[in-house]
N, C-alpha and C positions, 0 to 999 in steps of 0.2 A: 424543283426538289428541293427539302428541306437542309438545312445547314447540320452539320452532325454534331451532338451533343460534346462540350470538351470536357477531357479527362479531369477527375478532382483530383488534385494535387495529395502526395503522399508525404505524412510526415511520420518517421520512425521514434518513437516515442520509449529511451532507454533507461527504468529506474527499478531497482531490485526491490523498495519498498512495495508490497500491494495496492494499500490505498491510497498512495501519492501516485500511484502508474496510473491508477484510474482516474485521479483529479487530472492528471496531466493530459488523458486521452479525453475527457472532460473539455478541457481549456482548445485542446487540437478542434474539436468537433464543434464546438461555438463559434472559432474562427473561420468554419467555414471548410476544413479537410479532413481527409480520412486518416485515421490513426492507426499504424501497425506498432505491434509492441515487440519489449525485449525485454528480459532479464538482467542481461550483463553483456561486456560489450563483445565477448566471443559470441552469444547469440546476434548480437547486430552485425557481427561482421559477417555471418555466415548470410542474413537475410541479406546483404549489401551486395555481398558477391553474388546471389542469385536472381537478383531482379534491377532495372535500371529505370524505375518508376518513383523514387525518393528524390522529394522536393527540399524535403528541410528533416535534420538533425537535433531531435532534442535528449539532450542526457543528463541524467546526474553525475555529479563528478566522483561524490565515494561510491567505489561500489565495488563488492568481490571479485575476483576473478583475475588474469592476465594482463587484462589493462585496467586502468580507472578510465571516467570518463573525460578527463582531459586529453591522457594519450590516445582516447577514441578519437577524439574531435580530431586531434592532429594529424593520425593513420587518413582517416575520412577525408582531411582538405588535402592532403599530399596524392591520394587515388583519386579520389573525386570530387574536385577542385569547382565543381557543378554545385555541389550541393551547399546548403545555406547551416550555419549551426548555431544551436540557442545553447546553452549551459547552464544549471541551477547546482546549487549546493545552500548546504546552511551551514556549512563551517569554512571552506576556503572561500578567500578571496580572490577574485582571478585578477589579474592588471591586464591593460592590451597586451606587452610582451608575453605574459605566458598566455595566452587564447590565441588560436587561428587567426589569419587575418579575415576581418571584415564578420567575424563570430561575434554574438553578444552573449552577454553575462547579466543573470539574475539570481538576489539572493531567496531563499527559501526563511520565510513562507510565500507562496507567491501571491501576488497580485493579481487577478485575476483578469480583472479588465487592461492593466497594463499588459499581459503577455498576450491577451487577444490580440490586440492592437499590434503589437510588435510580430508577430508573427504573423497577421495581415501583411504590413509594410513589409518584411522579408521575401515572402513567395508569392504575394495578391490579396486579393479582395476576399478570395473562398466562393464556394458553390453549393457549399450545403446549407442547409437553412440556419439562423442563425438566431439564438432565444435571445431574447434579452436578459441581462443580471435580474436577478430579485434583489428586492430591498434588504432581505438577508443575507444575501451574499456581498453585496457593497457593504452591508454592515460589518460584516466578517473582516473583508478586505480594510475597514478602518480601525479593527481592533488589533488586526496584524502589524499596523504601525505603532499602536500604543508599545503592544507586545515587545517590541524590537528596540524600544524605549526605554521599558523595564528590563530588558537585557543586558543593557548596557548599564544600568542603575545597580544589578547584580553584581557586575564584574567590580566594580568600585564598593559596593558591600562587602563583597568576598576580600579583596586586599583589607580593608579596615579590619575587619576579624582575623586575620592570618598575621597583622600586626599587635591585634591585642593578645597572641598566642604568648607571646614574650618570645620569639623568635632573635637570637643573638644579632649581634650586627654583622661577626665575623662567617654568620650563617646565611647572611642575605640574599647573598648571589646564588646559592645552591633552592635556597626557600623561594626564590623570583622567578626560579626556574619550574620547579615544582610547582608553585601558585600560578603560573600561567599554563601548563601544561592541563593543570585538572580544572581550571576556567574552560580552556579549550573545547576540552571533553564535554564539561556541563553544559556549555553553549550550544553544541554541537547536539546533544541530545535532549537539550531543551527545544531548540529549534525544530529539530526534527517531529519532536511529540508535538507542538504546538502545531507544525505542518500536517499533520495524521490528524489533528483532533479538525483542524480548519476543514482539512477534505472530507471529514465522517459528517460535519455539521453542513456543508456546503452541498453535498452528492447525497444527504437525507432529507434536505428538504426542498430538495430538485423536483424531485415528482412526488412529492408530499400531495394527499389528494387535501388536506387541514392541516391548518399549524400544531394542532392538537396530537395530529399522525406524525408530523415531521419532529415536534420534539419528543414523544414517544420512541421514535425510530431512532434520535439521536443519542435520549438516556439507556437507550440498553446497548446500543456500539459502544459508548463510553465507557460502561459498565462492565462489557466485557475485555476492553483493553484495560481498562483499571486491574480486574481481575487477574488478567493475563502477567500483568507488571508485578504484582502481589508474591504470584508464583513464583515467577523469576528473581525475588529480592530473597527469597527463601533460600535460595540457590545460586546466590553472589551470582548470578547473570551467567552461571554456567551453562550445566543442561540441566532441565526439568524432565521427568518422566511422563511418557506419552500416557498411562492411565490417569497419572494426576493430575494433567491438561486437561483430559477431555473429564472428570468429575468435576474439575473447577468452572468449567463451562459450562456443565448442564445442572448444575446444584441448583442455579435460581429457579428453576423449569420444572425440576421434580416433582410434581405437586404432592404430598402426603410418601412420599418414596416409591422406589422401585419400580418406577415407571420407566427408568436407563436399565438395560442390561449391556455390560460394559467388560470386554472379555479381549485379551491380548498378551500378547509376551513383552516383558521388559525392555523398555526402551528409551534411552536417554535421548532430548531433544536439544537441538541448538536453538537460542533465543531468538530467532527472527521466524522460524518454524512452528514455534510455541505459539507466538503470537498472532501470526497468520492463522493457523488453525484455531485459535482461539476466538479469533474474529469471524472466523467461516461457520463453525460450532455454533455461536449466538445467532446465525443469519439460519441455519438448520432449526434449531431449538424454536424461534420468534413463529418460523413456517408451519412447523408442526402443532404449537399451540394453538393459532389462530385457524389451522386449514387441514391439518394431518391428523396423525393417529393419539396427539394430546391435546386434541381438542375433543375427544370423548372419552367418557370414565372408564373403559375398559381397555384403551389403548397403550402400545406401550414403543419402546424404541430400543431396538439391538445395535449396538455398537463392536465390527468385530476387525480386529485387524491381525494381519498372518504377514511374516518376513519368509521372502523366498530366499534363502542362503546362496543357492545356486545363481540365481540372477541379480543378488543384491538389489531385493523391489520390495519395497510396503506395498501392502495393499489394505485399505479400510475403507469399508464396506457400513454405512447407517441406513437401515432398514426398520419401518414403520408397518406396525402391525396391529392388526383390529381396529383402523380407523374406517373412517368415509372413505368413500371414491374419491380419487385426486385426477387434476387434469393439468396440463401445462400452462403455463401463466398467459396471459393476454399480450402481456409486456414485458420487456427486460428491464427489471428494474437495479436497484443499486444490489439490491440483496440476492439476483439470482447473479449478476455480474460477478460478486466478490467470491461466491461459491464455486463459481468457474474457472475464477483468477487463480485461486490455490493451485491447479494443476500447473498452469503456467510458470508461477513462483515456484513452485517445487522442481521442475524441469520434468514435470510429468503429463499427464491427464484426467481428467473428471469426465465422469459418465455421468447424467441427471436422468433418470427414469421414473416416470409417471405410471407405475404399473396398477392394474388394477387390484390388485394386494394392497398398494399403499406404494409412498413416494421411496427411492430408495437411489443413496447419492456414493459414487465407487471412486475412492481416489487412489490411483495407482502412480508410485514414484520412486526413482530411483533412492535408494537406502542413504546414499551421499548428502542427496540434498537436505535430511533432516536431521544426519547424524555428523 
């Protein structure tokens, strides 16, 4: 009689930023374990209360919701002390006194090799197939170390600039406090952006069929991220219009103009929703240009959204028309994962339909998750 195959331990990944959550999931899977996703602490607690097979909590500290990651970690340690805890952050520096007993902390950007090693040390060797790190990923890890040094130098340079601004001695204490606040926020945003860039690069190279294919994917995704940031800068990082977000994301792919038909009511969106949607639309545009409606002269794409006021939900549909027949992909690529992940990011759901008439992407989310 054969021995039963032991269950693969589960790791609960809690991260509100879509691309960084996908990167964390890759780290968990490369360590040999199964990842379960949550966008915030409230969702994580719901998952933990409904199942008893979580071996490790892998959580970011800065998150929206009723609990941040550190409070979540303490709550989990009190209720489920057998669950190991791994904390990450691009801003907060956690001391031993701050975190639960026997938990570990890593700063962002995450060093992939170190994270894999630590997860395996905390809960075992893992049972899934472990893919060796590519040379490109090792290079990115080394570059992250250099970027940390650059950030430290940026803090020194910023102090010198404030001194050159002619702040009087009597204003020094208030100026120092303001300077520290600005520097802390700057460092947090830069580190978070660097972490996203690193995640995009490593995941684009992860399944690339060639170096040229990987570089093309990285270029397109970083371009989409840059365009989303440009849009947000125009509205001072407050709220961007959904129509402008979609037009900005589709413009580079609108060959000759008029190939995208975008309609829907006025809707202002939060910065997080703008970036997540822009990244997703970039993947949709890339796919339709290569395989879908925009790969042929007469094809076009209709993007229509409606708001159900009674249910307080947003429904957005991307429909490809007059294109070639489409079929589901043979493998679940980073782009496909990203498209599906938007539903989780916005606390709703996504449907990818490979219809004979063309590919259809449907997003259905609570209005509160985007506005």
